[in-house]
N, C-alpha and C positions, 0 to 999 in steps of 0.2 A: 580504449572503451572510448566511444566516440556518444557522448550525450549531448542531445538537440530537444528544442520544441517539437514535440507530435504535432503530425502532420493529417491530413485523411487518410493517404494510403497507409498509415502506420494503423490504424484502427483494429481491421479484424487482427493484426500480431497481437495487438494489446491486448484485447478480449479473452483472445487464447491462453495468453498468459497470465492473465485474472485469472480465467476460470480456474484454471488448473492447479495456480496457486492456493487459493481461495480454499477449493476444496481438499487442498495438501492439508494447508495450516488452521483449517476452520470445522471441516465436514463434521471429523469427529467429536467437537465439542459444541458447536452451535445449536442451537435446539432445531430441532427436527423439520419445524416449520418453516423457520427460515432457511433451513440446506436445500427443501424442495422448492424455494422458490430462486436458488440460484442457479440457472440454467444458463444456458451460453449464449440464448439470444438474449437475457437480462444482461448480462456483462456488456452485449455488442451496443446497446441501448448506454448505458451506464457510460460505457469509454464514450461513446459518441458525446453526450452530455458534457463529460469533461474533458474533452477535448482540450481547450484553451487553458486550462490546468496542468498539462500533464508532457513529461521529460521521461523521454525514454533514450533507452542505453542499447548503442551496438556493439557487438564483439564480433569480427571476421563472416562479417552479414548477417547475424540473425539477432534478435531482437535478446537481449541477456539480462533486462528490467525496467523498469519504469516506476516514476514518481507523478505523486499530483499532489498540486498544492493547494490549500482553500483556506483563505486569509493569512491565521498565523498557526495554521496545523497542517503536517505532514498527512493527508487525508488518505493519500494510499501509499503504496514502497509496497514492490515484489521483486524476485529475482528470478528468473527462467532455473530450473532445479539444476541444467546440465551445468548452470555456473555458480551455485550456494557453494559455498567453501572455498572458492576461490579466490579469492580478496574485492570480487565484485561489486559485493554488499556495501561493504565499508566506503569504495569510491562514489558509488551512488547515491550516499547517503551524504557524503562530505558535497555533493553537487546539489541534493534537496536543502541540506542547512544553507548551502551558499546562496540559494534559490528564496528562500525565506527571508534571508537577509538578518540586522539584528534587532536583539530584543526575546524577549520571553516565548517561546514556541513548544508547543505541544504536538501529540501524536496518542490515537488509544490504539490500545492491543487486546484483542480479546484475551479474555481471562481465562488462561489453559493453552492459551501459544506459548507453550515454554522456550522452544525455539527462537521465536521471533523476541519475546523477552529476553532473555539472554543477548542476544544481537544488541538490542536496545541500551541495554547496561553497559556491556562491553563498548557501546560507542560515545558513551558519556548524557545517555539519557536518564533521567531519575523517575522512579517510579513512584510516582503520588499519592498511588489507592486504588480503590473499585469503584466507579460511577456510572450513573445509566448514560446510555450513547444512543442518538436516534441514528441507525441506519436505512438507508432508500432500497426499497426494493418496488418493483412492477406492480406491487396491489398497494403501497403508499408506507408508509414509515412506518420501522419496527424498535421497541426499545432493547437494548440489550445492557448487559453488564461488563465495563471493560477495563482494563488497566490505564490510567490516562499517566503516561509520561510528558514529563517537560522539562525544558534544557533553555539555557539563558547564550543566545546567540550574540557572537561581538561582531 
């Protein structure tokens, strides 16, 4: 796996993976109004806006996953469905943690996204409870309930 900072040439691939991954993990648990806003074009705009915060993982010429870092937060973390269960997520999370550096770090996981929660638990992140979290949309911010995870990185 080759993990490197994202470039403008990666935008469409990252956005496509993000859209598919979001639908896979959130469409059945997110409020219907939020799911309706999660279009391919919205993910394209969001990817462009966060490009400088993004690292992308490549395996055999394919985008295997990506993460976005925002301050002390793993803001986004996705692995392409063809690489799920392969160990790629663990390698990608280790890279995200290295990028974050030392200190108390956190991430948000949608309440009900049990697959992601199991992965974060297995990766040593501690669930700290449910908290409101502001998500960005094309129509402005929306507040959803998330599980807040934290980890003290050395």
